[in-house]
C-alpha positions as CSV (number, residue, x, y, z in Angstrom):
1,M,-257.5,-129.4,57.5
2,L,-260.7,-126.6,58.7
3,R,-263.5,-128.3,59.2
4,P,-266.5,-127.6,56.3
5,E,-268.7,-125.2,58.8
6,V,-265.8,-123.4,59.6
7,V,-264.8,-123.0,55.9
8,K,-268.4,-121.6,55.3
9,Q,-268.4,-118.7,57.9
10,L,-264.7,-117.3,56.7
11,E,-264.6,-114.3,55.2
12,C,-262.0,-115.4,52.8
13,P,-262.7,-119.0,52.3
14,S,-260.8,-120.3,49.5
15,V,-257.1,-119.1,51.2
16,G,-258.3,-119.8,54.5
17,L,-258.8,-123.6,53.8
18,A,-255.4,-123.3,51.7
19,T,-253.5,-121.8,54.7
20,S,-254.8,-124.1,57.1
21,W,-253.4,-127.2,55.0
22,A,-250.4,-126.0,54.8
23,I,-250.5,-125.5,58.7
24,G,-251.3,-129.3,59.0
25,R,-248.4,-129.9,56.8
26,K,-246.0,-127.8,59.0
27,S,-245.0,-125.6,55.7
28,V,-243.7,-128.7,54.2
29,P,-244.4,-128.8,50.6
30,C,-245.4,-131.7,48.5
31,D,-243.3,-133.0,45.8
32,S,-245.7,-133.1,43.1
33,L,-249.1,-131.5,42.1
34,Q,-250.1,-134.6,41.8
35,A,-249.8,-135.6,45.0
36,V,-251.6,-132.4,46.3
37,R,-254.3,-133.5,43.9
38,A,-254.8,-136.8,45.3
39,D,-254.9,-135.6,49.0
40,F,-257.3,-132.9,48.6
41,S,-260.9,-134.1,48.6
42,R,-264.5,-132.5,47.6
43,K,-265.7,-132.9,50.7
44,Y,-263.0,-130.5,51.9
45,W,-264.6,-127.5,49.8
46,P,-268.6,-126.9,51.4
47,F,-270.2,-125.5,49.0
48,P,-272.5,-127.6,46.7
49,K,-271.9,-126.9,42.7
50,G,-274.7,-124.5,41.7
51,A,-275.8,-121.7,39.7
52,I,-278.4,-119.1,40.0
53,A,-280.7,-119.8,36.9
54,K,-282.3,-117.0,34.5
55,S,-285.9,-116.5,36.3
56,N,-289.1,-113.8,34.8
57,G,-290.4,-114.1,38.5
58,K,-286.8,-112.5,39.9
59,A,-286.6,-110.1,36.9
60,T,-290.0,-108.6,37.1
61,G,-289.1,-107.9,41.0
62,L,-285.8,-106.3,40.5
63,R,-287.5,-104.4,37.3
64,E,-290.4,-103.2,39.8
65,Q,-287.1,-102.2,42.9
66,G,-285.6,-100.2,40.1
67,N,-289.0,-98.1,38.9
68,A,-289.8,-97.6,43.4
69,A,-286.2,-96.3,43.4
70,Y,-286.2,-94.0,40.4
71,K,-289.6,-92.4,41.9
72,Q,-287.5,-91.6,45.0
73,A,-284.6,-90.1,43.6
74,P,-285.4,-89.2,40.2
75,N,-282.2,-87.0,40.5
76,D,-279.7,-89.9,41.1
77,P,-280.5,-92.5,38.4
78,D,-277.1,-95.1,38.9
79,R,-279.1,-97.0,41.4
80,T,-282.0,-97.3,39.0
81,L,-280.3,-98.3,36.4
82,Q,-278.3,-100.8,38.1
83,L,-281.0,-102.7,39.1
84,Y,-282.6,-102.6,35.4
85,N,-279.3,-104.0,34.7
86,Q,-279.7,-107.0,37.6
87,S,-283.3,-107.4,35.9
88,I,-281.9,-107.4,32.3
89,C,-279.2,-110.5,33.5
90,M,-282.1,-112.1,35.2
91,A,-284.6,-112.0,32.6
92,E,-285.0,-115.4,30.3
93,E,-283.9,-114.9,27.0
94,G,-287.3,-114.6,24.9
95,S,-289.1,-113.4,27.5
96,K,-291.4,-110.0,27.5
97,E,-289.3,-109.4,30.7
98,L,-285.9,-108.4,28.6
99,G,-287.9,-106.4,26.5
100,L,-289.9,-104.0,29.2
101,G,-286.4,-103.9,30.9
102,Y,-284.6,-102.5,27.7
103,A,-288.0,-100.1,27.7
104,N,-287.5,-99.0,31.2
105,R,-284.0,-98.4,30.9
106,S,-284.4,-96.4,28.1
107,A,-287.1,-93.9,29.8
108,I,-284.4,-93.1,32.2
109,Y,-281.8,-92.1,29.9
110,F,-284.7,-89.9,28.0
111,N,-285.3,-88.1,31.3
112,R,-281.1,-87.6,31.6
113,K,-281.2,-86.4,27.2
114,Q,-279.1,-89.1,26.3
115,Y,-280.9,-89.4,23.3
116,R,-278.6,-91.8,21.6
117,E,-278.4,-94.1,24.5
118,C,-282.4,-94.3,25.0
119,L,-282.3,-95.1,21.0
120,E,-280.5,-97.8,21.5
121,N,-282.7,-99.5,24.4
122,I,-285.5,-99.0,22.4
123,D,-284.1,-100.8,19.5
124,L,-283.4,-103.5,21.9
125,A,-286.8,-103.1,23.4
126,R,-288.4,-104.0,20.3
127,R,-286.3,-107.0,19.3
128,H,-286.7,-108.6,22.9
129,N,-290.1,-109.1,22.8
130,Y,-291.7,-105.9,23.8
131,P,-295.3,-106.4,24.4
132,E,-297.3,-105.2,21.4
133,E,-300.2,-103.5,23.6
134,L,-297.5,-101.1,25.3
135,M,-295.6,-99.9,22.1
136,K,-297.5,-96.8,21.5
137,K,-295.9,-95.5,24.5
138,L,-291.9,-96.7,22.6
139,N,-292.8,-95.5,19.6
140,D,-294.1,-91.9,21.0
141,R,-290.5,-92.1,23.2
142,E,-288.5,-92.9,20.1
143,K,-290.4,-90.1,18.2
144,R,-289.4,-87.8,20.6
145,S,-285.8,-88.5,20.8
146,K,-285.1,-88.4,17.1
147,Q,-286.9,-84.8,17.5
148,M,-284.8,-83.8,20.1
149,M,-281.3,-84.9,18.5
150,E,-282.0,-83.1,15.7
151,G,-279.4,-80.8,15.0
152,L,-277.4,-81.5,18.0
153,N,-274.2,-82.4,18.7
154,D,-275.6,-85.0,21.0
155,P,-273.3,-85.5,24.1
156,S,-274.9,-88.8,24.9
157,R,-271.6,-90.8,24.5
158,G,-270.4,-93.4,26.8
159,D,-268.1,-92.0,29.6
160,D,-265.2,-94.6,28.8
161,N,-263.1,-95.4,25.2
162,N,-263.7,-98.4,24.3
163,T,-260.6,-98.8,22.4
164,R,-258.1,-101.6,23.4
165,H,-254.5,-100.6,22.8
166,C,-251.3,-100.6,24.6
167,S,-249.3,-97.2,23.2
168,I,-245.6,-97.7,24.3
169,K,-242.8,-95.6,23.2
170,S,-240.8,-97.4,20.7
171,C,-237.4,-96.4,22.7
172,L,-238.3,-98.3,25.9
173,E,-236.8,-101.5,25.7
174,L,-236.4,-104.8,28.8
175,S,-233.6,-103.6,31.4
176,A,-231.1,-106.4,30.9
177,D,-232.0,-108.3,34.2
178,G,-235.2,-108.4,32.7
179,K,-237.4,-107.2,35.5
180,G,-237.5,-103.6,34.5
181,I,-238.1,-100.9,31.8
182,R,-235.1,-98.9,30.3
183,T,-235.1,-96.2,27.4
184,K,-232.7,-95.8,24.7
185,R,-232.5,-91.9,24.3
186,D,-233.1,-89.1,26.7
187,L,-236.5,-88.7,27.4
188,S,-237.9,-84.9,29.2
189,V,-240.8,-84.0,31.8
190,G,-244.2,-84.8,31.2
191,E,-243.5,-87.4,28.2
192,K,-245.9,-90.2,28.5
193,V,-244.1,-93.0,27.8
194,L,-246.6,-96.2,28.0
195,L,-250.6,-95.6,27.9
196,E,-252.1,-99.6,28.5
197,K,-255.7,-101.0,29.1
198,P,-256.0,-104.2,31.1
199,F,-255.2,-107.3,29.1
200,L,-257.9,-109.0,31.5
201,L,-259.5,-107.7,34.3
202,V,-262.3,-108.6,37.1
203,V,-264.8,-106.4,38.3
204,E,-265.6,-105.9,41.9
205,P,-268.7,-108.2,42.4
206,E,-270.8,-105.0,43.4
207,W,-270.0,-103.3,40.3
208,A,-270.8,-106.0,38.2
209,Y,-274.0,-104.7,36.7
210,Q,-272.3,-101.0,36.2
211,R,-269.3,-102.0,34.3
212,C,-268.8,-103.9,31.7
213,D,-266.9,-107.3,32.5
214,Y,-264.2,-107.5,29.5
215,C,-263.1,-103.9,29.4
216,G,-264.3,-102.3,32.3
217,A,-265.9,-99.4,31.0
218,R,-269.0,-97.8,32.6
219,N,-270.9,-96.9,29.3
220,A,-273.3,-95.3,31.2
221,L,-274.3,-98.6,32.4
222,N,-275.8,-98.9,29.0
223,L,-274.9,-102.6,29.5
224,L,-275.8,-105.8,27.4
225,P,-276.4,-109.2,29.5
226,C,-274.5,-112.7,28.7
227,S,-277.6,-114.9,27.6
228,G,-276.4,-118.1,29.7
229,C,-276.2,-116.4,33.2
230,T,-276.8,-113.5,35.1
231,A,-273.9,-112.3,36.8
232,V,-271.8,-110.3,34.2
233,M,-272.8,-107.7,31.4
234,Y,-271.1,-105.6,28.6
235,C,-270.7,-103.2,26.9
236,S,-271.1,-103.3,23.6
237,V,-271.3,-107.4,20.9
238,E,-268.2,-106.8,20.4
239,C,-267.0,-107.0,23.8
240,R,-269.0,-110.1,24.9
241,E,-268.2,-111.9,22.0
242,Q,-264.2,-111.1,23.0
243,S,-264.6,-112.1,26.4
244,Y,-266.9,-115.4,25.1
245,Q,-263.9,-116.0,22.9
246,R,-261.1,-115.5,25.7
247,Y,-262.8,-117.1,29.2
248,H,-266.5,-116.7,29.5
249,Q,-266.9,-119.9,27.5
250,F,-264.9,-121.4,30.3
251,E,-267.0,-119.6,33.3
252,C,-270.3,-119.4,31.8
253,E,-271.0,-122.4,33.7
254,I,-269.6,-121.7,36.9
255,V,-269.5,-118.1,37.8
256,D,-271.9,-118.6,41.1
257,D,-269.1,-121.4,42.1
258,L,-266.2,-118.5,41.3
259,Q,-267.8,-116.0,43.1
260,L,-267.6,-118.2,46.2
261,L,-264.1,-119.3,45.2
262,F,-262.8,-115.9,45.3
263,R,-264.9,-114.6,47.9
264,G,-263.1,-112.5,50.7
265,P,-261.1,-108.8,50.1
266,K,-260.5,-107.6,47.1
267,A,-256.8,-108.7,46.8
268,T,-258.5,-112.1,46.4
269,R,-259.6,-111.3,42.8
270,M,-255.9,-111.4,41.9
271,F,-256.9,-115.1,41.9
272,H,-259.7,-114.6,39.1
273,V,-257.4,-112.8,37.1
274,T,-254.9,-115.3,37.1
275,L,-257.6,-118.1,36.2
276,R,-258.2,-116.0,33.2
277,L,-254.9,-115.9,32.2
278,F,-254.7,-119.9,32.6
279,W,-257.9,-119.8,30.1
280,H,-255.5,-118.3,27.7
281,A,-253.1,-121.4,28.4
282,V,-256.1,-123.8,28.1
283,L,-257.2,-121.9,24.8
284,L,-253.2,-122.6,23.1
285,F,-253.3,-126.3,24.3
286,L,-257.0,-126.9,22.4
287,E,-255.7,-125.2,19.4
288,D,-252.5,-127.7,19.3
289,P,-252.8,-130.4,22.5
290,E,-249.7,-132.4,20.9
291,G,-247.3,-128.8,20.6
292,F,-248.6,-127.3,23.6
293,G,-246.1,-129.3,25.9
294,R,-243.2,-128.3,24.0
295,R,-244.1,-124.9,23.4
296,I,-244.1,-124.5,27.3
297,K,-240.6,-126.2,27.7
298,N,-239.2,-123.5,24.8
299,A,-240.4,-121.0,26.6
300,D,-238.2,-122.1,29.2
301,E,-235.2,-122.5,27.3
302,Q,-235.1,-119.5,25.2
303,A,-234.7,-116.3,25.9
304,A,-236.8,-114.5,23.0
305,Y,-240.0,-115.3,25.6
306,R,-238.6,-113.3,28.3
307,N,-238.8,-110.4,26.6
308,P,-242.7,-109.0,26.2
309,F,-241.5,-106.3,24.0
310,A,-240.8,-109.1,21.1
311,L,-244.2,-111.1,21.5
312,E,-247.6,-110.9,20.2
313,P,-250.3,-110.8,23.1
314,T,-251.4,-114.4,22.2
315,D,-247.7,-115.3,23.5
316,Y,-248.2,-113.5,26.7
317,V,-249.2,-116.5,28.8
318,L,-245.7,-118.3,27.0
319,H,-243.8,-115.0,28.5
320,L,-245.2,-115.8,32.0
321,H,-244.7,-118.8,32.4
322,A,-240.8,-118.7,31.7
323,V,-240.4,-115.5,33.6
324,C,-242.4,-117.2,36.3
325,P,-240.1,-119.9,37.6
326,E,-240.9,-122.4,40.6
327,E,-238.7,-121.2,43.1
328,I,-238.0,-124.5,45.2
329,P,-237.7,-122.7,48.6
330,R,-234.8,-123.4,50.7
331,P,-235.2,-125.6,54.1
332,D,-234.4,-122.3,56.2
333,D,-236.7,-120.3,54.2
334,P,-240.3,-121.0,56.4
335,S,-242.2,-117.9,55.1
336,G,-241.3,-119.5,51.3
337,R,-242.5,-122.9,52.0
338,T,-246.0,-121.9,53.6
339,G,-246.0,-119.8,50.6
340,R,-245.8,-123.1,48.0
341,C,-248.0,-125.0,50.4
342,V,-250.4,-122.0,49.7
343,S,-250.0,-121.8,45.9
344,Q,-250.1,-126.0,45.2
345,L,-253.2,-125.9,47.3
346,M,-255.2,-123.0,45.6
347,S,-253.9,-124.0,42.8
348,V,-255.9,-127.2,43.0
349,L,-258.6,-126.2,44.7
350,M,-259.1,-124.4,41.3
351,Y,-258.4,-126.5,38.9
352,V,-260.8,-128.7,40.5
353,L,-263.9,-126.1,40.4
354,A,-263.1,-124.5,37.5
355,V,-262.1,-127.5,35.1
356,E,-262.8,-130.9,36.5
357,E,-266.3,-130.1,37.7
358,N,-266.4,-127.5,34.7
359,V,-268.8,-129.8,31.8
360,S,-267.9,-127.1,29.3
361,V,-263.9,-127.2,29.9
362,A,-263.4,-131.4,30.8
363,S,-265.3,-132.5,28.0
364,R,-262.9,-130.8,25.6
365,L,-259.9,-132.4,27.6
366,Q,-261.1,-136.1,28.4
367,G,-258.8,-138.2,26.8
368,T,-256.2,-135.4,26.2
369,G,-253.8,-135.9,29.0
370,A,-253.4,-132.4,29.9
371,A,-254.0,-132.2,33.7
372,E,-250.5,-132.5,34.9
373,T,-249.6,-129.8,32.0
374,L,-252.3,-127.5,32.4
375,L,-251.9,-127.6,36.7
376,S,-248.8,-126.7,36.6
377,V,-249.0,-124.0,34.6
378,L,-251.8,-122.7,37.0
379,F,-249.4,-123.4,39.6
380,R,-246.5,-121.0,38.1
381,F,-249.4,-118.3,37.6
382,T,-250.6,-118.8,41.0
383,H,-247.5,-118.7,43.2
384,H,-246.5,-115.1,41.5
385,T,-249.9,-113.9,41.6
386,G,-249.1,-111.1,43.6
387,R,-246.7,-109.6,41.1
388,L,-248.2,-110.2,38.2
389,M,-251.7,-109.0,39.3
390,D,-252.9,-105.3,39.9
391,E,-255.4,-104.8,42.6
392,K,-254.5,-100.8,43.7
393,M,-255.0,-98.5,40.8
394,D,-258.5,-99.0,40.5
395,E,-260.9,-99.8,43.7
396,Q,-263.5,-101.1,41.5
397,M,-261.2,-104.0,39.2
398,T,-258.2,-106.1,39.7
399,C,-256.3,-106.1,36.6
400,F,-253.6,-107.4,34.6
401,Y,-251.3,-104.5,32.7
402,P,-248.1,-106.9,31.2
403,F,-246.2,-104.1,30.2
404,A,-246.9,-101.9,33.4
405,R,-246.2,-104.6,35.6
406,L,-242.2,-104.5,34.9
407,L,-242.0,-100.6,36.2
408,R,-239.2,-101.2,39.4
409,H,-240.2,-99.8,42.2
410,S,-238.7,-96.6,43.6
411,C,-238.7,-94.1,47.1
412,A,-238.2,-91.4,44.7
413,P,-239.5,-92.7,41.1
414,N,-239.0,-90.8,38.1
415,A,-242.3,-91.5,37.0
416,E,-246.1,-92.0,37.7
417,R,-248.8,-94.5,36.5
418,V,-252.1,-91.9,36.1
419,M,-255.3,-93.4,35.7
420,H,-257.5,-92.2,32.7
421,G,-260.5,-94.8,32.5
422,V,-259.3,-98.2,33.2
423,Q,-255.9,-97.4,31.4
424,T,-252.6,-96.6,33.0
425,V,-250.6,-93.9,31.5
426,V,-246.9,-93.8,32.5
427,V,-245.7,-90.0,32.6
428,L,-242.0,-88.4,33.3
429,K,-241.9,-86.5,36.5
430,R,-238.3,-86.0,36.0
431,P,-236.5,-86.0,32.7
432,V,-234.8,-89.8,32.1
433,A,-231.8,-90.3,30.9
434,R,-230.2,-92.7,27.7
435,G,-230.0,-96.2,29.7
436,Q,-231.7,-95.1,32.6
437,E,-235.1,-96.9,34.0
438,I,-238.2,-95.9,34.1
439,T,-239.4,-96.2,37.7
440,V,-242.8,-95.3,39.9
441,A,-244.0,-95.9,43.1
442,N,-245.8,-99.2,44.3
443,D,-247.5,-97.5,46.8
444,E,-247.3,-94.0,47.8
445,K,-246.6,-94.3,51.3
446,L,-243.1,-95.5,50.3
447,T,-241.9,-92.3,48.9
448,I,-239.5,-89.9,50.5
449,D,-242.7,-87.4,49.8
450,R,-244.8,-89.4,52.7
451,A,-241.5,-91.0,54.5
452,S,-238.4,-91.1,56.2
453,K,-235.7,-94.1,55.0
454,A,-236.7,-95.8,58.1
455,K,-240.6,-94.9,58.4
456,R,-240.6,-96.8,54.7
457,E,-237.8,-99.8,55.8
458,E,-240.7,-100.4,58.7
459,I,-243.9,-100.3,55.8
460,R,-242.8,-102.4,53.9
461,N,-241.8,-105.3,56.3
462,K,-245.6,-104.4,58.3
463,Y,-247.6,-105.9,55.2
464,E,-244.7,-108.9,54.0
465,A,-244.5,-112.2,55.5
466,V,-240.7,-113.0,55.1
467,Q,-238.1,-109.8,55.9
468,L,-237.2,-108.1,52.8
469,P,-233.8,-107.2,52.0
470,P,-233.3,-103.5,51.9
471,C,-234.3,-101.1,49.1
472,D,-231.8,-100.4,46.6
473,C,-233.2,-97.8,45.1
474,E,-231.9,-94.3,43.7
475,A,-233.7,-92.8,47.4
476,C,-232.3,-95.4,49.1
477,K,-228.9,-95.7,48.4
478,F,-228.6,-91.6,48.8
479,D,-230.4,-91.5,51.6
480,Y,-233.0,-88.7,50.5
481,P,-235.0,-87.0,53.4
482,E,-238.0,-86.9,53.6
483,L,-239.6,-84.0,51.6
484,A,-241.1,-82.5,54.9
485,A,-237.8,-82.4,56.6
486,L,-236.1,-80.5,53.7
487,E,-236.0,-76.2,53.9
488,G,-237.5,-74.6,51.3
489,D,-235.6,-73.0,48.3
490,E,-237.0,-69.5,48.2
491,K,-235.6,-68.7,44.7
492,L,-237.9,-71.7,43.4
493,A,-240.8,-70.8,45.3
494,Q,-240.7,-67.6,44.0
495,Q,-240.7,-69.0,40.2
496,L,-243.1,-71.3,41.4
497,Q,-245.6,-69.0,42.5
498,A,-244.9,-66.5,39.1
499,I,-246.1,-69.7,37.4
500,Q,-249.0,-70.5,39.4
501,N,-250.6,-67.3,39.0
502,E,-250.9,-67.6,35.2
503,Q,-254.1,-67.4,33.7
504,D,-253.3,-68.3,30.4
505,E,-253.9,-72.6,30.9
506,G,-251.8,-73.5,28.0
507,V,-249.2,-71.3,28.9
508,K,-249.2,-72.9,32.6
509,Q,-248.7,-76.3,31.7
510,Q,-246.0,-75.8,29.8
511,A,-244.0,-73.4,32.5
512,L,-244.5,-76.3,34.8
513,V,-242.8,-78.8,32.7
514,D,-240.1,-76.6,31.9
515,F,-239.6,-75.8,35.0
516,M,-239.4,-79.3,36.7
517,Q,-236.6,-80.1,33.3
518,R,-234.2,-76.9,34.4
519,H,-234.1,-77.7,38.0
520,A,-234.2,-81.2,37.8
521,A,-230.7,-81.4,39.1
522,A,-231.5,-80.4,42.3
523,Y,-234.1,-83.1,43.3
524,P,-235.0,-83.7,45.3
525,K,-236.9,-80.4,46.5
526,R,-239.9,-79.8,48.1
527,E,-240.8,-77.1,45.3
528,L,-239.9,-79.7,42.0
529,A,-242.7,-82.1,44.6
530,D,-245.3,-78.9,44.1
531,A,-244.7,-78.2,40.5
532,W,-245.5,-81.5,40.2
533,K,-249.0,-82.1,42.3
534,L,-249.9,-78.7,40.1
535,Y,-249.4,-80.4,36.4
536,R,-250.6,-83.8,37.6
537,P,-254.3,-82.6,36.3
538,Y,-252.8,-81.5,32.8
539,V,-251.8,-84.9,32.1
540,T,-254.7,-87.0,31.1
541,K,-256.1,-83.9,29.6
542,D,-255.2,-84.1,25.9
543,L,-255.8,-88.1,25.8
């Protein structure tokens, strides 16, 4: 095991500690998680438990930094708003500093002609002890904002639609092997088959004061703080309440511990999303302690829990427990055994810090005998983190998309995932016949648009700890060449050029769809790939 002073210096201390433990055991997993817990000592994790308390002094300093930033760059107010947001998070409840933070933020929105947000912050300032001697300035700003809004179609809305839902074509169903999504009817080019917002997400630390911790919306940086900690903000009271119900009631006390636990490259935040998924299991347990173990066992045994199309979101935890098997590695699979070792210690480390040392959780679980069952659930989610979570679609967040994660990879995908705010939109690039699967590219580098078959295999194995079996997608089965190696089709190129020359955008959009639909049988063609590139910007225009 690494020495504590070494662990402190690691870029990613939790994974580094777990990896060193696996090496020390020569990649031999423990027979049980209880044995791992018995072997783990708190001294191995060198960071003391602590929390950054709210402080009016720090709030004042951050607000003054925001004032200075605005004077230096009045045309780039995002940095100023971020500092004001940090000040608001740091201000103590009931203090005038909280009111001053909201008032300063209202001034920025007024100068940006975002009068709705300005008025919202003026109201927040009044409700949070804004000094009476400064009230005249605030009243004047309110009066001018209302005057400016009169007769205007006020454009000052947040820049994200905060409606949370998953819209999926009724013709889609789980594939026969339970590992993909297929269609029950023919589908055409351009059809949007899935629109899904994250069920859970974690915002990158450097964006914590610019995006909602629950839904990921920027909301023009018009965010509300948590009253208990200094680390998260929300775009609305509703998001703050939902966050608290689903996970923040457990995390508020330990947000600073979690930042150390999940410190490292962006992929490390997948473990934090896993923990938030685990909190749903804790909620199910607290709701019915006696029945929880039975439900978990039933989920493993009943086929119904393997099909998310037939489940309510509250049952996603049971679904994932059913589709994330224990997977005991073979003796001749060294990478599998190492991976299991790492997952075992990561799970125990997360459980110790987030549950055992967390008063808000430990006190509610005391005497319930929950540890063995809950630790087992956490291990399953942790061991399968890589295939459950999505850290590539948005550089500012790591997300869990219950349905989009089911889409199978293809080096010649018939669909593409396009981001619209925090929502992932799956749109068809080619016609899909009844019974056929919807496929996407897990990585653009692993497509015939970018690489040959040999190069794709080289890339896949370069980033995997174990040699993977050959890809069996359509492109690899039929040995499609890289697009750059294909000769151009002059007839198709002329047709595509005529479409590009069309001035009417609506006509052009439909013509591109018709072109890709009509010539789909000729795939792969460079002209079809070019047509898709021209069509892609239209995907989110009508959302």
